[in-house]
N, C-alpha and C positions, 0 to 999 in steps of 0.2 A: 608081560605086556608086549604086544606086537610092535613091530617097527613102525607101522603106519600110525598107530596111536601116539608113539613117541614123537614122530615127525609133526603130527598135528599139534601136540602140546608145545613143542619148541616153537612152532609158527605163531601160536597164540601169545607165548611169552615175548617174542620179538615184536609183535604188534603192540602189546601193552607198553613195552619199552619205548617204541616210537611215539606212541600217544603221549606218554609222560614227558618225553623230550620236547615234543611239540608244545604241550601245555606250558612247560617250563620256559621255553623260548618266547611264547606269547605273553607270559606274565612278566618276565624280567626283560624290559625293553631298554632301548637306548634313548638318551636325552641330549638335546642341543642347548647348551648353556651359553653359547656365543651370541645368541640373539638377545639383545637388550633393548629396552625402551629408549627412545630418543628424548632427551631432556633439553628443552629450550629455556631461555631466560624467563619467559612468562608462563611456562607450563606448570600444572598443579598435579601433585601426587598425594593421594590420601593414604599415607602409610599407617597412621594411627587415628584413633577416634578424636583426638584433640587438634588435628591438622585443620587449619583455616586458610583460605586463599588470601593472598596479599593483593588488596584492591589497588595498590599503587601500580601494579603491572597491567592494569586494564587498558585495552585499546578501545577507544570510543569511536562510535560510528558517525556521530555528528560533532559539529564544532562546539567547544566548551570554553571559549575564551572569556565569556561573560560570567562564568561560574568557577573561575580558577582562584585558588588561594594565592595571595600576594607573596607568600614565603616560598612554598614548594612549587608554584606554578602548575599545580594539578587540580582537578575538580575536588571540591570540598569533601572531607570525610569527617563526620561528626562536627559540623560547623558551629562555631561560637561567635557571637557578636559582642563588640566592646561598647562601652558607654559613649565613645566618640564616633560610633557608627560604622566601624570597619569589621570585616568578617574574616576569620581564619579557621583553619583546621584545628581541632582540639590538640592534637599532638604537636602541631607547629607552634602554636602560641605557648604551650607548656615548655617546649624546647627553648623558645626565646626567653621565657622567665628563668630557666635554668642557666642559660648563657649570661643573663643580666646579673644573676647572683653568683656567677663563677662556679656553679656546681658544688658550692660549699654546703648548702643545706637544701632541704626540700620545701622551703617556703615559696609558694607560687605567687610571688609578687614581682612586678616589673613595670614596664611601660609598653605602650603600643608601638610596634615596629615601624608604623607609618608616620605618626605625628607625635610620638613620645609622650602621650597622655599617661599619667600614672594609673596603674591597674592593680587590682587585688582579686585573685581568682576566688577567694572565699566570700567575696561580696557579690551577691547576685545582681546588684545594680551596676557593677563594673564589668562583669563578664557573665553573659547569659546565653542560653541556646538561641540559635537563629530561628526566626519565625517559621512555623510549620510549612507555610506556602513555599518558601525557598528550599527547605529540606526536601519536600516532595518533588519539586522540579529537578533537583539534583539526582534524586534516586530514580527518577523516570527517564534519565538519559539512556539512549540506546548504546549498547556495548557489544563487543564480540566476546566469544568464549575465551577463557584463558588458554585453552588447548587448541586454538584456531590454527596454530602452526603445525600441529599434529594431524589436522584434517577436520576438526569439528566445525560444522557450518552454522551452529546455533547463534542467534542474535536475540537480544531482549533487553529489558530494563535492568538497571544496575542492581536493584534490590532483589532480582531473581537470580543473579549470577551465583551467589554462594550456594544456594540449594541445588542449582543445576550442576556445578562441578563436583559437589560432594555426593549427590545422590543419583543423578541422571546421566551425566556426560559419559559416553562410552570411551572417550579418549583420556580420562583421568587415570593416572598411574595407581595401581593397587597391588597388593601382594598376591601371588599366585595361590598359595596355600593348598596346592594339589599334592596328593600322595605319590611317592616315588618308590620303585622297587630297584634298589641299587646293589650291586655286588660289593661285598666288603673286601675280598681279596681276589687276585687274578690266578690263583693256583688251580690248575685244572684237575689235579689228582687228589684233591681234598675229599675225604670220605663223607663228611657232613655237608651235604649240599644245602640243606636248609639254613645252616649257620653262615653260609657265604653271602646271604642276602639280608638286607634290612628293609622291611616293608613299612616301617613306621616313620620314615623320613618325610618331612613336609617341605615343599619348595617355598623359599622366601624371596624369590626374585620378583622384581617389580615389572608388571605387565599392564597393558591397557585393558580397561574393564570390558570392552566390547568382545574380547576373546574368551571371557569366562562365561560359563553357563551355570544356571541355578542348580541343575540336577547333576552336574559333572563334578566328580571328586578327583579325577586324575590330573596330573600335572600337564599343562598345555605345552610344555617343552618336549613332550614325548614325540619321537620320530616315527612316522608312518609313511608308506609309499603313496604316491599320487595314484588315484584311480584311473587315470588316463595314460600316464607315461611312466609310472613307477619311480618317479623322482622322490628322494627323501624330503619329507616336509614335516612341519609342525603346525599346530593350530594358528600360530602367529604368521607364518610365511605362506599358508595355504591360499589366502585370498589374493595376494600379490602374484603368486605363481600362476594361478588359474587365469587371472586377467591380463598378465603381461608376459608370461613366459611359455606356458603350456601350449603346444601346437596341436594337441589332440583334443582339446576342450572345444568341441564343435557347437556352434549356435546357429539358429535359424534367422535369416534376414527377413524382416517383415515387409520388405519392398519386392524382392524377387522370389521369396520363399525358398531360397537355397539353404539347406540344413547342414552344409559341410563347410561352414565358415568358422575358423578359429576365433575365439573371443578377442584375442589380441589384435586381430585384423578386422573386426566387425565394423568399427566406426569408419575406417577408410573404405571398406566395401560399400557401406551405405552412401558415402559421398559419391562413389563411382556410379551406384545405381541411380541416384538422383540426377546424374548428368546424362543418362541414356534414355531420357524421356519417360520416366515412370511418373504418371500423373497421380497427384494426391487430392483428396477431397479438401475444399477450402476450410471445412470444419475440423480438420485434423488436429488443430491446436487445442480443441476442446474435447477430443476423444474419439473422433471418427477414424477408423482404421482402414477405410476403403482405399485401394490402390488399383489403377488401371494402366493400360499400355497406350491408349489413344484418347483423343479429345471426345469423339462420339460416345465412348463408354462413360466418360465423366459427365457429359450432358444427360445421358440416360439415368445415371445415378442421381443427378440433381433434379430431374423432372418429376412432376407429379408427387412432390413431397416424399420421395423415397428415402431421403436422408433427414431424419428427425433432428439431428444435431445441427444441420445446416440451417434449419428454421430458427433455431435458438441463437445462431451466430450474431445476427444484427442486435438482438437484445443484449447479449453479453458484451458486444462492442460498445453499446451505449453505456452499459454499466462501467466498463473500463474508462470511457471518456469522463463519466461523472467522478470516478475515483481519482482520475488525474487532476480534474478541476479542484476537487476537495484537497488533494495533496498540495496543489499550488497555493490554495488559500491557507492551508495549514502552515506552509513554509512562511508565508507573509506574516501570519499572526505570531509565529514563533520568533521572527525577527523583531516584531514590536515588543513581545515579552522580554526578549533579550535586552532591549534598550532599557526597559524598566528595571530589570535585574541588575544591569550594570550600574544604574543610579543607586540601587539599594546597596550593592556590594562596596561601591566606592564611598559610601557614607553620605551621599547627597540627600537621602531620605532616612532620617534617624528615628522617627517614631511610627514606624509601620505597625499597624494594628490598632491605632486610634481612629476616632470617628471622622476626622477631617479628610477631605479628598487628597489624593496623592500629590496633585499639582500645587496644593496650598501648603503642604508640610514643609517646614523649614525655609519658607520663601523669604521671610523678612528677618531671619535670625541674625544675618550678618549686618543689617542696617539698624536694627532696633537695639540700642544699647542703654537707653535710659527711660525713666518713667515718662518724661516729656514726649519722647518719640512715640511711646505707646499711646499717649493721649491724642497725639496728632493722628495716629493711625485709626483710632476709634472714631475721631471726628470725621476723618475722610470716608470711612465706611458708612457713617450716618448720612453724610452729604450724598454719597452715591445712591443709597437706598431712597432718600427723599426725592432726588431727581428722577429716579426710575419710577417712583409712584406718581409724580406729576406728569411724566411723559405718558404713562399708561392711562391716567385720568383724562388727558386731553385728546390723545390720539385714538384710543379705543372707541369712544362715542362717534368720532368722525368716521372711522372705518365702518362702524355698524350702520351709520346713516347712508354712507356711500353704497354699502351692500344692499340696503333696502331700496334705494333709488335705482340701483342697477337692475334689480328684479323688475321694477315698473318699466324701465326703459326696454328691457328685453320683451315684456308683454306687448308694449306698443309697437315695437319693431316687428314682432311676429304677426300682429294684426295687419300692419301695412303690407307685409309680404303676402298675406292671404288675399287681401283686397287686390293687390297687383295681379295675382294669378287669375282672379275672377275677371278683371277688366281685360286681361289678355285673352281669355276664352271668348268674351263677348266680341272683341275686335275680330277674332278669327271667324266667328259666325257671320258678322256683318260683311266681311270680305267674301265669304262664300255666296251670300245672297246677291251681292253686287255683281259678281261674276255670272250668276244665273241670269239676272236681268239683262246684262250685256249680250249674252248669247241669244236670248229671245228677241231683242231688238234687231240684232244682225239678221236673224232668220226672217223677220217680218219685212225688212228692207229688201232682202234678196228676193222674196216671193213677189213683192210689188213690182220690182223692176222687170222680172221675167214675164209677168202678166201684161205689162204695158207693151213690151216688145212683141208679144204674140198677137195682141189685138191690132196693132198697126199693120201687120202683114196679112191678116185674114179678113180685113174689112172689105176689100175689093172683090173677093171671090166667093164669099159665103152670104147666105141669106140671113135675115134678122133672127129667125128662130134658132139657127145654129149658133149665132153669136150669143144668144141668151144662155145657151148651154155652157159656153166658155166663161161667161161671167160668173157662174157658180163657183164657190170656193172649192179648191182641190183638197181632198182629204185622203191622200194615199197612205199606205202603211208606214212609209218612212217618216212622213210628217207626224203621224200620230205617235210613233215611238219617240221621236225627238221631243215632242211636247210633253209626253209622259215623263221623260227623263228630266226635262227642265222643271 
């Protein structure tokens, strides 16, 4: 075998060794176990299938004073109502029963914590579920996610919270369950390289669900370099590093189109851009991305319906106004409902669900104590109905008669008004005719005076034939026009 062939074979062996080392280094990675999930007092971790959120840790978005349990001062959970009209959480009233019995036996008997009425939980007439109306109102209260301190922005009804934190919330703590490739020993001269690593170990550390992927089987604590600055990262620290630390993660400003702005400085850069007269379209709040450097460019953008979103802006503003008005009305109605609920919870309304109006329920319970009082109440109701009937019998015919006479009066008044308009038109016509006659009379008097004056001056110098010509009436064009006009 020649030396050249031997050299080539040795080179190939070295290449294969380098490739195997590279693959080994890529398979057996480092892990950062110091990164741990932040646990707050209200946070929820779904470590096993039986984990349930503690609804006592809920933070409510709206006021709940009218729906608070008198014992725990929290919104009701599984509310129960007593025969005396008071409402408590199921666990609270049972704890009161246990305290009443001294925790000696499990007999759920005791008294109401508010008015000491004897109660027996086994008797459905003493302790029964709160009406469904109240239960639904409690479950519809708006709440924040239990993981809101970790960063979850979800808000919704209380009955949706359990499903959200167990199945959907990305900030719920779960086990990583990713596979790890970890060296068993640190001896570098060990011959069995395959025995130095254990590829079956599963990570049991608690992490937030949002860092996990459905198709990913690796442990998210694996360390890898940042693609911009080569800093050691994990899937957990990658997001915060790129947004707050990495100076080579360049982004494009949508105001000045500068594509060399680090993400950590992007918000401050946009604030500076907005201060140097970068004009935005008024419809930017609904999606228009147009930006200009001067006002004429903005006018051109808005003229001739160039911006379709700007045409929709007035309509959307009106919708927003209507939504605000509906929200205001809803708040008012909610306050009225709260007043009714307060009466229900405090026991002022004890037979909710019967046919009587709410205003009449329990209205006379405090005053009616005997059969005689009940008879008086029945007689009083009868007298009220009788007086109401007599009033309707006498007043309603009078009202009907007055309504019929009122229609006749209206017709007479309308006739008089029409006659008045006709007389007014006739008076105007007579006034015009009188003015015409006055003008004709003035014209005749004027012509006669002028004729007498001319005859006195011409009698001495003219012969009788010429005087006869002057005696003829003058019919010049001006006089004819005046007569025709009159």
